[in-house]
PQR file of N, CA, C, O and H, with PARSE charges and radii, in Angstrom:
ATOM      1  N   MET A   1      13.016 -18.631  -9.946 -0.4000 1.5000
ATOM      2  CA  MET A   1      12.250 -17.648 -10.650 -0.0000 2.0000
ATOM      3  C   MET A   1      12.541 -16.265 -10.071  0.5500 1.7000
ATOM      4  O   MET A   1      12.308 -16.010  -8.889 -0.5500 1.4000
ATOM      5  N   LYS A   2      13.046 -15.392 -10.912 -0.4000 1.5000
ATOM      6  CA  LYS A   2      13.433 -14.057 -10.465 -0.0000 2.0000
ATOM      7  C   LYS A   2      12.228 -13.125 -10.469  0.5500 1.7000
ATOM      8  O   LYS A   2      11.446 -13.111 -11.420 -0.5500 1.4000
ATOM      9  H   LYS A   2      13.235 -15.599 -11.872  0.4000 1.0000
ATOM     10  N   LYS A   3      12.086 -12.355  -9.410 -0.4000 1.5000
ATOM     11  CA  LYS A   3      10.983 -11.408  -9.287 -0.0000 2.0000
ATOM     12  C   LYS A   3      11.431 -10.043  -9.806  0.5500 1.7000
ATOM     13  O   LYS A   3      12.548  -9.598  -9.539 -0.5500 1.4000
ATOM     14  H   LYS A   3      12.721 -12.367  -8.638  0.4000 1.0000
ATOM     15  N   THR A   4      10.549  -9.395 -10.545 -0.4000 1.5000
ATOM     16  CA  THR A   4      10.830  -8.052 -11.029 -0.0000 2.0000
ATOM     17  C   THR A   4      10.460  -7.049  -9.939  0.5500 1.7000
ATOM     18  O   THR A   4       9.716  -7.385  -9.018 -0.5500 1.4000
ATOM     19  H   THR A   4       9.642  -9.757 -10.762  0.4000 1.0000
ATOM     20  N   PRO A   5      10.971  -5.818 -10.034 -0.5600 1.5000
ATOM     21  CA  PRO A   5      10.601  -4.801  -9.037  0.2800 2.0000
ATOM     22  C   PRO A   5       9.090  -4.551  -8.980  0.5500 1.7000
ATOM     23  O   PRO A   5       8.549  -4.273  -7.910 -0.5500 1.4000
ATOM     24  N   LYS A   6       8.412  -4.648 -10.121 -0.4000 1.5000
ATOM     25  CA  LYS A   6       6.957  -4.469 -10.124 -0.0000 2.0000
ATOM     26  C   LYS A   6       6.270  -5.573  -9.326  0.5500 1.7000
ATOM     27  O   LYS A   6       5.328  -5.311  -8.578 -0.5500 1.4000
ATOM     28  H   LYS A   6       8.851  -4.873 -10.990  0.4000 1.0000
ATOM     29  N   GLN A   7       6.746  -6.813  -9.488 -0.4000 1.5000
ATOM     30  CA  GLN A   7       6.151  -7.929  -8.760 -0.0000 2.0000
ATOM     31  C   GLN A   7       6.400  -7.794  -7.260  0.5500 1.7000
ATOM     32  O   GLN A   7       5.515  -8.076  -6.451 -0.5500 1.4000
ATOM     33  H   GLN A   7       7.511  -7.026 -10.095  0.4000 1.0000
ATOM     34  N   ILE A   8       7.587  -7.367  -6.896 -0.4000 1.5000
ATOM     35  CA  ILE A   8       7.917  -7.179  -5.483 -0.0000 2.0000
ATOM     36  C   ILE A   8       7.041  -6.093  -4.876  0.5500 1.7000
ATOM     37  O   ILE A   8       6.533  -6.256  -3.766 -0.5500 1.4000
ATOM     38  H   ILE A   8       8.306  -7.138  -7.553  0.4000 1.0000
ATOM     39  N   ALA A   9       6.857  -4.978  -5.598 -0.4000 1.5000
ATOM     40  CA  ALA A   9       6.006  -3.898  -5.106 -0.0000 2.0000
ATOM     41  C   ALA A   9       4.554  -4.362  -4.991  0.5500 1.7000
ATOM     42  O   ALA A   9       3.862  -4.002  -4.039 -0.5500 1.4000
ATOM     43  H   ALA A   9       7.270  -4.846  -6.499  0.4000 1.0000
ATOM     44  N   ALA A  10       4.089  -5.158  -5.954 -0.4000 1.5000
ATOM     45  CA  ALA A  10       2.712  -5.650  -5.913 -0.0000 2.0000
ATOM     46  C   ALA A  10       2.500  -6.609  -4.740  0.5500 1.7000
ATOM     47  O   ALA A  10       1.488  -6.521  -4.045 -0.5500 1.4000
ATOM     48  H   ALA A  10       4.650  -5.451  -6.728  0.4000 1.0000
ATOM     49  N   ILE A  11       3.430  -7.505  -4.520 -0.4000 1.5000
ATOM     50  CA  ILE A  11       3.317  -8.452  -3.400 -0.0000 2.0000
ATOM     51  C   ILE A  11       3.364  -7.709  -2.072  0.5500 1.7000
ATOM     52  O   ILE A  11       2.603  -8.021  -1.157 -0.5500 1.4000
ATOM     53  H   ILE A  11       4.253  -7.576  -5.084  0.4000 1.0000
ATOM     54  N   THR A  12       4.255  -6.726  -1.963 -0.4000 1.5000
ATOM     55  CA  THR A  12       4.336  -5.917  -0.751 -0.0000 2.0000
ATOM     56  C   THR A  12       3.023  -5.176  -0.520  0.5500 1.7000
ATOM     57  O   THR A  12       2.545  -5.086   0.611 -0.5500 1.4000
ATOM     58  H   THR A  12       4.874  -6.472  -2.707  0.4000 1.0000
ATOM     59  N   GLY A  13       2.446  -4.648  -1.588 -0.4000 1.5000
ATOM     60  CA  GLY A  13       1.175  -3.947  -1.475 -0.0000 2.0000
ATOM     61  C   GLY A  13       0.056  -4.846  -1.006  0.5500 1.7000
ATOM     62  O   GLY A  13      -0.773  -4.443  -0.189 -0.5500 1.4000
ATOM     63  H   GLY A  13       2.834  -4.721  -2.507  0.4000 1.0000
ATOM     64  N   ILE A  14       0.028  -6.062  -1.519 -0.4000 1.5000
ATOM     65  CA  ILE A  14      -1.005  -7.020  -1.101 -0.0000 2.0000
ATOM     66  C   ILE A  14      -0.871  -7.324   0.385  0.5500 1.7000
ATOM     67  O   ILE A  14      -1.861  -7.331   1.116 -0.5500 1.4000
ATOM     68  H   ILE A  14       0.701  -6.390  -2.182  0.4000 1.0000
ATOM     69  N   VAL A  15       0.353  -7.574   0.824 -0.4000 1.5000
ATOM     70  CA  VAL A  15       0.586  -7.881   2.238 -0.0000 2.0000
ATOM     71  C   VAL A  15       0.191  -6.687   3.114  0.5500 1.7000
ATOM     72  O   VAL A  15      -0.448  -6.866   4.150 -0.5500 1.4000
ATOM     73  H   VAL A  15       1.157  -7.568   0.230  0.4000 1.0000
ATOM     74  N   LEU A  16       0.564  -5.482   2.708 -0.4000 1.5000
ATOM     75  CA  LEU A  16       0.221  -4.292   3.490 -0.0000 2.0000
ATOM     76  C   LEU A  16      -1.286  -4.068   3.547  0.5500 1.7000
ATOM     77  O   LEU A  16      -1.828  -3.748   4.604 -0.5500 1.4000
ATOM     78  H   LEU A  16       1.084  -5.336   1.866  0.4000 1.0000
ATOM     79  N   LEU A  17      -1.964  -4.236   2.413 -0.4000 1.5000
ATOM     80  CA  LEU A  17      -3.411  -4.033   2.405 -0.0000 2.0000
ATOM     81  C   LEU A  17      -4.146  -5.063   3.255  0.5500 1.7000
ATOM     82  O   LEU A  17      -5.070  -4.713   3.989 -0.5500 1.4000
ATOM     83  H   LEU A  17      -1.524  -4.497   1.553  0.4000 1.0000
ATOM     84  N   VAL A  18      -3.745  -6.325   3.162 -0.4000 1.5000
ATOM     85  CA  VAL A  18      -4.400  -7.360   3.973 -0.0000 2.0000
ATOM     86  C   VAL A  18      -4.179  -7.087   5.461  0.5500 1.7000
ATOM     87  O   VAL A  18      -5.111  -7.192   6.258 -0.5500 1.4000
ATOM     88  H   VAL A  18      -2.994  -6.608   2.566  0.4000 1.0000
ATOM     89  N   SER A  19      -2.955  -6.739   5.830 -0.4000 1.5000
ATOM     90  CA  SER A  19      -2.692  -6.437   7.241 -0.0000 2.0000
ATOM     91  C   SER A  19      -3.434  -5.177   7.683  0.5500 1.7000
ATOM     92  O   SER A  19      -3.886  -5.101   8.825 -0.5500 1.4000
ATOM     93  H   SER A  19      -2.198  -6.654   5.182  0.4000 1.0000
ATOM     94  N   LEU A  20      -3.565  -4.206   6.813 -0.4000 1.5000
ATOM     95  CA  LEU A  20      -4.310  -2.996   7.141 -0.0000 2.0000
ATOM     96  C   LEU A  20      -5.787  -3.307   7.348  0.5500 1.7000
ATOM     97  O   LEU A  20      -6.407  -2.763   8.262 -0.5500 1.4000
ATOM     98  H   LEU A  20      -3.198  -4.268   5.885  0.4000 1.0000
ATOM     99  N   TYR A  21      -6.357  -4.169   6.520 -0.4000 1.5000
ATOM    100  CA  TYR A  21      -7.763  -4.553   6.682 -0.0000 2.0000
ATOM    101  C   TYR A  21      -7.979  -5.320   7.986  0.5500 1.7000
ATOM    102  O   TYR A  21      -9.001  -5.150   8.650 -0.5500 1.4000
ATOM    103  H   TYR A  21      -5.853  -4.611   5.778  0.4000 1.0000
ATOM    104  N   ILE A  22      -7.022  -6.157   8.344 -0.4000 1.5000
ATOM    105  CA  ILE A  22      -7.131  -6.894   9.610 -0.0000 2.0000
ATOM    106  C   ILE A  22      -7.074  -5.928  10.787  0.5500 1.7000
ATOM    107  O   ILE A  22      -7.860  -6.045  11.727 -0.5500 1.4000
ATOM    108  H   ILE A  22      -6.192  -6.295   7.804  0.4000 1.0000
ATOM    109  N   VAL A  23      -6.150  -4.977  10.738 -0.4000 1.5000
ATOM    110  CA  VAL A  23      -6.040  -3.977  11.808 -0.0000 2.0000
ATOM    111  C   VAL A  23      -7.319  -3.148  11.890  0.5500 1.7000
ATOM    112  O   VAL A  23      -7.809  -2.871  12.985 -0.5500 1.4000
ATOM    113  H   VAL A  23      -5.512  -4.882   9.974  0.4000 1.0000
ATOM    114  N   THR A  24      -7.861  -2.749  10.741 -0.4000 1.5000
ATOM    115  CA  THR A  24      -9.105  -1.975  10.731 -0.0000 2.0000
ATOM    116  C   THR A  24     -10.236  -2.767  11.374  0.5500 1.7000
ATOM    117  O   THR A  24     -11.011  -2.219  12.158 -0.5500 1.4000
ATOM    118  H   THR A  24      -7.463  -2.974   9.851  0.4000 1.0000
ATOM    119  N   PHE A  25     -10.334  -4.036  11.052 -0.4000 1.5000
ATOM    120  CA  PHE A  25     -11.374  -4.888  11.629 -0.0000 2.0000
ATOM    121  C   PHE A  25     -11.206  -5.011  13.142  0.5500 1.7000
ATOM    122  O   PHE A  25     -12.183  -4.905  13.883 -0.5500 1.4000
ATOM    123  H   PHE A  25      -9.705  -4.481  10.415  0.4000 1.0000
ATOM    124  N   VAL A  26      -9.980  -5.231  13.604 -0.4000 1.5000
ATOM    125  CA  VAL A  26      -9.719  -5.373  15.033 -0.0000 2.0000
ATOM    126  C   VAL A  26     -10.029  -4.064  15.762  0.5500 1.7000
ATOM    127  O   VAL A  26     -10.616  -4.082  16.844 -0.5500 1.4000
ATOM    128  H   VAL A  26      -9.186  -5.317  13.002  0.4000 1.0000
ATOM    129  N   VAL A  27      -9.642  -2.936  15.178 -0.4000 1.5000
ATOM    130  CA  VAL A  27      -9.910  -1.633  15.795 -0.0000 2.0000
ATOM    131  C   VAL A  27     -11.411  -1.384  15.878  0.5500 1.7000
ATOM    132  O   VAL A  27     -11.891  -0.820  16.862 -0.5500 1.4000
ATOM    133  H   VAL A  27      -9.166  -2.921  14.299  0.4000 1.0000
ATOM    134  N   ALA A  28     -12.156  -1.797  14.859 -0.4000 1.5000
ATOM    135  CA  ALA A  28     -13.605  -1.599  14.864 -0.0000 2.0000
ATOM    136  C   ALA A  28     -14.279  -2.429  15.961  0.5500 1.7000
ATOM    137  O   ALA A  28     -15.304  -2.019  16.505 -0.5500 1.4000
ATOM    138  H   ALA A  28     -11.767  -2.255  14.060  0.4000 1.0000
ATOM    139  N   ILE A  29     -13.718  -3.575  16.281 -0.4000 1.5000
ATOM    140  CA  ILE A  29     -14.322  -4.463  17.284 -0.0000 2.0000
ATOM    141  C   ILE A  29     -13.959  -4.029  18.703  0.5500 1.7000
ATOM    142  O   ILE A  29     -14.822  -3.998  19.581 -0.5500 1.4000
ATOM    143  H   ILE A  29     -12.886  -3.908  15.838  0.4000 1.0000
ATOM    144  N   LEU A  30     -12.697  -3.698  18.931 -0.4000 1.5000
ATOM    145  CA  LEU A  30     -12.233  -3.379  20.282 -0.0000 2.0000
ATOM    146  C   LEU A  30     -12.685  -1.988  20.703  0.5500 1.7000
ATOM    147  O   LEU A  30     -12.983  -1.134  19.868 -0.5500 1.4000
ATOM    148  H   LEU A  30     -11.997  -3.724  18.218  0.4000 1.0000
ATOM    149  N   ASP A  31     -12.730  -1.780  22.008 -0.4000 1.5000
ATOM    150  CA  ASP A  31     -13.116  -0.482  22.557 -0.0000 2.0000
ATOM    151  C   ASP A  31     -11.986   0.027  23.448  0.5500 1.7000
ATOM    152  O   ASP A  31     -11.722  -0.531  24.513 -0.5500 1.4000
ATOM    153  H   ASP A  31     -12.489  -2.473  22.686  0.4000 1.0000
ATOM    154  N   PHE A  32     -11.327   1.085  23.003 -0.4000 1.5000
ATOM    155  CA  PHE A  32     -10.249   1.687  23.771 -0.0000 2.0000
ATOM    156  C   PHE A  32     -10.175   3.175  23.433  0.5500 1.7000
ATOM    157  O   PHE A  32     -10.719   3.597  22.413 -0.5500 1.4000
ATOM    158  H   PHE A  32     -11.541   1.538  22.138  0.4000 1.0000
ATOM    159  N   PRO A  33      -9.516   3.970  24.263 -0.5600 1.5000
ATOM    160  CA  PRO A  33      -9.435   5.410  23.994  0.2800 2.0000
ATOM    161  C   PRO A  33      -8.663   5.683  22.692  0.5500 1.7000
ATOM    162  O   PRO A  33      -7.640   5.052  22.427 -0.5500 1.4000
ATOM    163  N   GLY A  34      -9.154   6.606  21.903 -0.4000 1.5000
ATOM    164  CA  GLY A  34      -8.502   6.948  20.650 -0.0000 2.0000
ATOM    165  C   GLY A  34      -8.878   6.040  19.501  0.5500 1.7000
ATOM    166  O   GLY A  34      -8.270   6.100  18.432 -0.5500 1.4000
ATOM    167  H   GLY A  34      -9.985   7.119  22.118  0.4000 1.0000
ATOM    168  N   LYS A  35      -9.877   5.199  19.711 -0.4000 1.5000
ATOM    169  CA  LYS A  35     -10.292   4.234  18.699 -0.0000 2.0000
ATOM    170  C   LYS A  35     -10.771   4.921  17.426  0.5500 1.7000
ATOM    171  O   LYS A  35     -10.482   4.462  16.321 -0.5500 1.4000
ATOM    172  H   LYS A  35     -10.371   5.151  20.579  0.4000 1.0000
ATOM    173  N   GLU A  36     -11.501   6.016  17.580 -0.4000 1.5000
ATOM    174  CA  GLU A  36     -12.075   6.706  16.428 -0.0000 2.0000
ATOM    175  C   GLU A  36     -10.994   7.248  15.496  0.5500 1.7000
ATOM    176  O   GLU A  36     -11.104   7.136  14.275 -0.5500 1.4000
ATOM    177  H   GLU A  36     -11.737   6.389  18.478  0.4000 1.0000
ATOM    178  N   ARG A  37      -9.959   7.830  16.073 -0.4000 1.5000
ATOM    179  CA  ARG A  37      -8.876   8.394  15.263 -0.0000 2.0000
ATOM    180  C   ARG A  37      -8.098   7.300  14.543  0.5500 1.7000
ATOM    181  O   ARG A  37      -7.736   7.461  13.377 -0.5500 1.4000
ATOM    182  H   ARG A  37      -9.869   7.921  17.065  0.4000 1.0000
ATOM    183  N   LEU A  38      -7.840   6.196  15.223 -0.4000 1.5000
ATOM    184  CA  LEU A  38      -7.116   5.091  14.603 -0.0000 2.0000
ATOM    185  C   LEU A  38      -7.949   4.440  13.501  0.5500 1.7000
ATOM    186  O   LEU A  38      -7.417   4.062  12.457 -0.5500 1.4000
ATOM    187  H   LEU A  38      -8.134   6.065  16.169  0.4000 1.0000
ATOM    188  N   PHE A  39      -9.248   4.312  13.734 -0.4000 1.5000
ATOM    189  CA  PHE A  39     -10.132   3.744  12.718 -0.0000 2.0000
ATOM    190  C   PHE A  39     -10.172   4.648  11.486  0.5500 1.7000
ATOM    191  O   PHE A  39     -10.121   4.160  10.358 -0.5500 1.4000
ATOM    192  H   PHE A  39      -9.679   4.619  14.582  0.4000 1.0000
ATOM    193  N   ALA A  40     -10.264   5.955  11.696 -0.4000 1.5000
ATOM    194  CA  ALA A  40     -10.274   6.898  10.575 -0.0000 2.0000
ATOM    195  C   ALA A  40      -8.947   6.850   9.808  0.5500 1.7000
ATOM    196  O   ALA A  40      -8.933   6.915   8.579 -0.5500 1.4000
ATOM    197  H   ALA A  40     -10.305   6.351  12.613  0.4000 1.0000
ATOM    198  N   ALA A  41      -7.848   6.736  10.531 -0.4000 1.5000
ATOM    199  CA  ALA A  41      -6.537   6.646   9.876 -0.0000 2.0000
ATOM    200  C   ALA A  41      -6.437   5.370   9.041  0.5500 1.7000
ATOM    201  O   ALA A  41      -5.865   5.388   7.951 -0.5500 1.4000
ATOM    202  H   ALA A  41      -7.860   6.682  11.530  0.4000 1.0000
ATOM    203  N   CYS A  42      -6.983   4.277   9.539 -0.4000 1.5000
ATOM    204  CA  CYS A  42      -6.974   3.017   8.783 -0.0000 2.0000
ATOM    205  C   CYS A  42      -7.807   3.146   7.508  0.5500 1.7000
ATOM    206  O   CYS A  42      -7.417   2.636   6.458 -0.5500 1.4000
ATOM    207  H   CYS A  42      -7.447   4.263  10.424  0.4000 1.0000
ATOM    208  N   LEU A  43      -8.943   3.820   7.597 -0.4000 1.5000
ATOM    209  CA  LEU A  43      -9.775   4.001   6.417 -0.0000 2.0000
ATOM    210  C   LEU A  43      -9.093   4.893   5.386  0.5500 1.7000
ATOM    211  O   LEU A  43      -9.153   4.611   4.189 -0.5500 1.4000
ATOM    212  H   LEU A  43      -9.259   4.234   8.451  0.4000 1.0000
ATOM    213  N   VAL A  44      -8.451   5.957   5.834 -0.4000 1.5000
ATOM    214  CA  VAL A  44      -7.720   6.830   4.911 -0.0000 2.0000
ATOM    215  C   VAL A  44      -6.565   6.075   4.265  0.5500 1.7000
ATOM    216  O   VAL A  44      -6.318   6.228   3.069 -0.5500 1.4000
ATOM    217  H   VAL A  44      -8.402   6.186   6.806  0.4000 1.0000
ATOM    218  N   ALA A  45      -5.859   5.265   5.043 -0.4000 1.5000
ATOM    219  CA  ALA A  45      -4.758   4.480   4.501 -0.0000 2.0000
ATOM    220  C   ALA A  45      -5.253   3.429   3.508  0.5500 1.7000
ATOM    221  O   ALA A  45      -4.531   3.069   2.578 -0.5500 1.4000
ATOM    222  H   ALA A  45      -6.060   5.141   6.015  0.4000 1.0000
ATOM    223  N   SER A  46      -6.475   2.937   3.695 -0.4000 1.5000
ATOM    224  CA  SER A  46      -7.041   1.965   2.753 -0.0000 2.0000
ATOM    225  C   SER A  46      -7.256   2.574   1.381  0.5500 1.7000
ATOM    226  O   SER A  46      -7.240   1.868   0.373 -0.5500 1.4000
ATOM    227  H   SER A  46      -7.062   3.229   4.450  0.4000 1.0000
ATOM    228  N   ILE A  47      -7.457   3.872   1.341 -0.4000 1.5000
ATOM    229  CA  ILE A  47      -7.606   4.571   0.065 -0.0000 2.0000
ATOM    230  C   ILE A  47      -6.246   5.042  -0.456  0.5500 1.7000
ATOM    231  O   ILE A  47      -5.957   4.922  -1.646 -0.5500 1.4000
ATOM    232  H   ILE A  47      -7.470   4.445   2.160  0.4000 1.0000
ATOM    233  N   GLY A  48      -5.426   5.571   0.430 -0.4000 1.5000
ATOM    234  CA  GLY A  48      -4.155   6.162   0.024 -0.0000 2.0000
ATOM    235  C   GLY A  48      -3.078   5.158  -0.349  0.5500 1.7000
ATOM    236  O   GLY A  48      -2.271   5.423  -1.240 -0.5500 1.4000
ATOM    237  H   GLY A  48      -5.661   5.668   1.397  0.4000 1.0000
ATOM    238  N   LEU A  49      -3.052   4.027   0.308 -0.4000 1.5000
ATOM    239  CA  LEU A  49      -2.010   3.032   0.051 -0.0000 2.0000
ATOM    240  C   LEU A  49      -2.062   2.473  -1.369  0.5500 1.7000
ATOM    241  O   LEU A  49      -1.017   2.401  -2.017 -0.5500 1.4000
ATOM    242  H   LEU A  49      -3.707   3.812   1.032  0.4000 1.0000
ATOM    243  N   PRO A  50      -3.222   2.075  -1.881 -0.5600 1.5000
ATOM    244  CA  PRO A  50      -3.237   1.596  -3.270  0.2800 2.0000
ATOM    245  C   PRO A  50      -2.830   2.669  -4.284  0.5500 1.7000
ATOM    246  O   PRO A  50      -2.188   2.368  -5.290 -0.5500 1.4000
ATOM    247  N   ILE A  51      -3.205   3.913  -4.012 -0.4000 1.5000
ATOM    248  CA  ILE A  51      -2.802   5.002  -4.907 -0.0000 2.0000
ATOM    249  C   ILE A  51      -1.297   5.172  -4.877  0.5500 1.7000
ATOM    250  O   ILE A  51      -0.665   5.312  -5.924 -0.5500 1.4000
ATOM    251  H   ILE A  51      -3.726   4.158  -3.194  0.4000 1.0000
ATOM    252  N   LEU A  52      -0.717   5.159  -3.688 -0.4000 1.5000
ATOM    253  CA  LEU A  52       0.731   5.285  -3.547 -0.0000 2.0000
ATOM    254  C   LEU A  52       1.455   4.116  -4.207  0.5500 1.7000
ATOM    255  O   LEU A  52       2.481   4.316  -4.856 -0.5500 1.4000
ATOM    256  H   LEU A  52      -1.230   5.045  -2.837  0.4000 1.0000
ATOM    257  N   LEU A  53       0.942   2.915  -4.052 -0.4000 1.5000
ATOM    258  CA  LEU A  53       1.559   1.748  -4.684 -0.0000 2.0000
ATOM    259  C   LEU A  53       1.465   1.822  -6.204  0.5500 1.7000
ATOM    260  O   LEU A  53       2.416   1.479  -6.906 -0.5500 1.4000
ATOM    261  H   LEU A  53       0.108   2.753  -3.524  0.4000 1.0000
ATOM    262  N   TRP A  54       0.311   2.275  -6.712 -0.4000 1.5000
ATOM    263  CA  TRP A  54       0.169   2.421  -8.159 -0.0000 2.0000
ATOM    264  C   TRP A  54       1.173   3.436  -8.690  0.5500 1.7000
ATOM    265  O   TRP A  54       1.803   3.198  -9.721 -0.5500 1.4000
ATOM    266  H   TRP A  54      -0.461   2.554  -6.141  0.4000 1.0000
ATOM    267  N   LEU A  55       1.331   4.563  -8.002 -0.4000 1.5000
ATOM    268  CA  LEU A  55       2.304   5.566  -8.438 -0.0000 2.0000
ATOM    269  C   LEU A  55       3.728   5.015  -8.425  0.5500 1.7000
ATOM    270  O   LEU A  55       4.523   5.308  -9.318 -0.5500 1.4000
ATOM    271  H   LEU A  55       0.819   4.757  -7.165  0.4000 1.0000
ATOM    272  N   THR A  56       4.040   4.217  -7.408 -0.4000 1.5000
ATOM    273  CA  THR A  56       5.374   3.620  -7.321 -0.0000 2.0000
ATOM    274  C   THR A  56       5.617   2.658  -8.481  0.5500 1.7000
ATOM    275  O   THR A  56       6.658   2.719  -9.134 -0.5500 1.4000
ATOM    276  H   THR A  56       3.394   3.980  -6.683  0.4000 1.0000
ATOM    277  N   ILE A  57       4.664   1.778  -8.734 -0.4000 1.5000
ATOM    278  CA  ILE A  57       4.817   0.808  -9.826 -0.0000 2.0000
ATOM    279  C   ILE A  57       4.875   1.524 -11.163  0.5500 1.7000
ATOM    280  O   ILE A  57       5.667   1.154 -12.031 -0.5500 1.4000
ATOM    281  H   ILE A  57       3.818   1.729  -8.204  0.4000 1.0000
ATOM    282  N   TRP A  58       4.051   2.538 -11.338 -0.4000 1.5000
ATOM    283  CA  TRP A  58       4.039   3.317 -12.581 -0.0000 2.0000
ATOM    284  C   TRP A  58       5.381   4.022 -12.804  0.5500 1.7000
ATOM    285  O   TRP A  58       5.909   4.012 -13.917 -0.5500 1.4000
ATOM    286  H   TRP A  58       3.408   2.838 -10.634  0.4000 1.0000
ATOM    287  N   SER A  59       5.938   4.638 -11.744 -0.4000 1.5000
ATOM    288  CA  SER A  59       7.205   5.354 -11.896 -0.0000 2.0000
ATOM    289  C   SER A  59       8.369   4.392 -12.156  0.5500 1.7000
ATOM    290  O   SER A  59       9.291   4.733 -12.896 -0.5500 1.4000
ATOM    291  H   SER A  59       5.510   4.646 -10.841  0.4000 1.0000
ATOM    292  N   VAL A  60       8.338   3.200 -11.562 -0.4000 1.5000
ATOM    293  CA  VAL A  60       9.383   2.207 -11.841 -0.0000 2.0000
ATOM    294  C   VAL A  60       9.320   1.800 -13.306  0.5500 1.7000
ATOM    295  O   VAL A  60      10.353   1.652 -13.958 -0.5500 1.4000
ATOM    296  H   VAL A  60       7.589   2.923 -10.961  0.4000 1.0000
ATOM    297  N   GLY A  61       8.110   1.618 -13.821 -0.4000 1.5000
ATOM    298  CA  GLY A  61       7.957   1.276 -15.235 -0.0000 2.0000
ATOM    299  C   GLY A  61       8.456   2.385 -16.144  0.5500 1.7000
ATOM    300  O   GLY A  61       9.089   2.108 -17.164 -0.5500 1.4000
ATOM    301  H   GLY A  61       7.271   1.738 -13.291  0.4000 1.0000
ATOM    302  N   LYS A  62       8.185   3.629 -15.795 -0.4000 1.5000
ATOM    303  CA  LYS A  62       8.658   4.765 -16.591 -0.0000 2.0000
ATOM    304  C   LYS A  62      10.184   4.868 -16.554  0.5500 1.7000
ATOM    305  O   LYS A  62      10.805   5.177 -17.570 -0.5500 1.4000
ATOM    306  H   LYS A  62       7.671   3.854 -14.967  0.4000 1.0000
ATOM    307  N   MET A  63      10.788   4.614 -15.401 -0.4000 1.5000
ATOM    308  CA  MET A  63      12.243   4.697 -15.281 -0.0000 2.0000
ATOM    309  C   MET A  63      12.925   3.605 -16.106  0.5500 1.7000
ATOM    310  O   MET A  63      13.976   3.842 -16.703 -0.5500 1.4000
ATOM    311  H   MET A  63      10.283   4.363 -14.575  0.4000 1.0000
ATOM    312  N   LYS A  64      12.342   2.434 -16.141 -0.4000 1.5000
ATOM    313  CA  LYS A  64      12.944   1.346 -16.917 -0.0000 2.0000
ATOM    314  C   LYS A  64      12.858   1.595 -18.418  0.5500 1.7000
ATOM    315  O   LYS A  64      13.742   1.170 -19.162 -0.5500 1.4000
ATOM    316  H   LYS A  64      11.488   2.242 -15.656  0.4000 1.0000
ATOM    317  N   LYS A  65      11.810   2.278 -18.878 -0.4000 1.5000
ATOM    318  CA  LYS A  65      11.639   2.547 -20.295 -0.0000 2.0000
ATOM    319  C   LYS A  65      12.390   3.786 -20.758  0.5500 1.7000
ATOM    320  O   LYS A  65      12.473   4.048 -21.958 -0.5500 1.4000
ATOM    321  H   LYS A  65      11.092   2.623 -18.274  0.4000 1.0000
ATOM    322  N   ARG A  66      12.936   4.547 -19.824 -0.4000 1.5000
ATOM    323  CA  ARG A  66      13.628   5.790 -20.154 -0.0000 2.0000
ATOM    324  C   ARG A  66      14.905   5.492 -20.954  0.5500 1.7000
ATOM    325  O   ARG A  66      15.685   4.610 -20.595 -0.5500 1.4000
ATOM    326  H   ARG A  66      12.869   4.335 -18.849  0.4000 1.0000
ATOM    327  N   GLU A  67      15.093   6.220 -22.007 -0.4000 1.5000
ATOM    328  CA  GLU A  67      16.293   6.088 -22.841 -0.0000 2.0000
ATOM    329  C   GLU A  67      17.403   6.957 -22.256  0.5500 1.7000
ATOM    330  O   GLU A  67      17.127   8.051 -21.765 -0.5500 1.4000
ATOM    331  H   GLU A  67      14.459   6.936 -22.299  0.4000 1.0000
ATOM    332  N   PRO A  68      18.648   6.493 -22.298 -0.5600 1.5000
ATOM    333  CA  PRO A  68      19.740   7.342 -21.795  0.2800 2.0000
ATOM    334  C   PRO A  68      19.945   8.531 -22.733  0.5500 1.7000
ATOM    335  O   PRO A  68      19.816   8.407 -23.951 -0.5500 1.4000
ATOM    336  N   ASP A  69      20.267   9.684 -22.146 -0.4000 1.5000
ATOM    337  CA  ASP A  69      20.492  10.888 -22.943 -0.0000 2.0000
ATOM    338  C   ASP A  69      21.817  10.773 -23.687  0.5500 1.7000
ATOM    339  O   ASP A  69      22.809  10.298 -23.135 -0.5500 1.4000
ATOM    340  H   ASP A  69      20.373   9.784 -21.157  0.4000 1.0000
ATOM    341  N   ASN A  70      21.827  11.209 -24.933 -0.4000 1.5000
ATOM    342  CA  ASN A  70      23.049  11.161 -25.738 -0.0000 2.0000
ATOM    343  C   ASN A  70      23.648  12.533 -25.857  0.5500 1.7000
ATOM    344  O   ASN A  70      24.685  12.701 -26.499 -0.5500 1.4000
ATOM    345  H   ASN A  70      21.021  11.595 -25.382  0.4000 1.0000
TER
END
């Protein structure tokens, strides 16, 4: 079964989001210097990553539908 670029991007996004949530959880539990900045970065990435993935999937779809110029 051949995977399309959209499917590959979606699977990659799922893996990245799950790993990001795990890292966020671990950072929230552990106590080390710089924890606050790393936790904030994880939260920002939790919002920004899905937006970036949506834009990537959307642009791939637009490129595939583009007609060649004559």
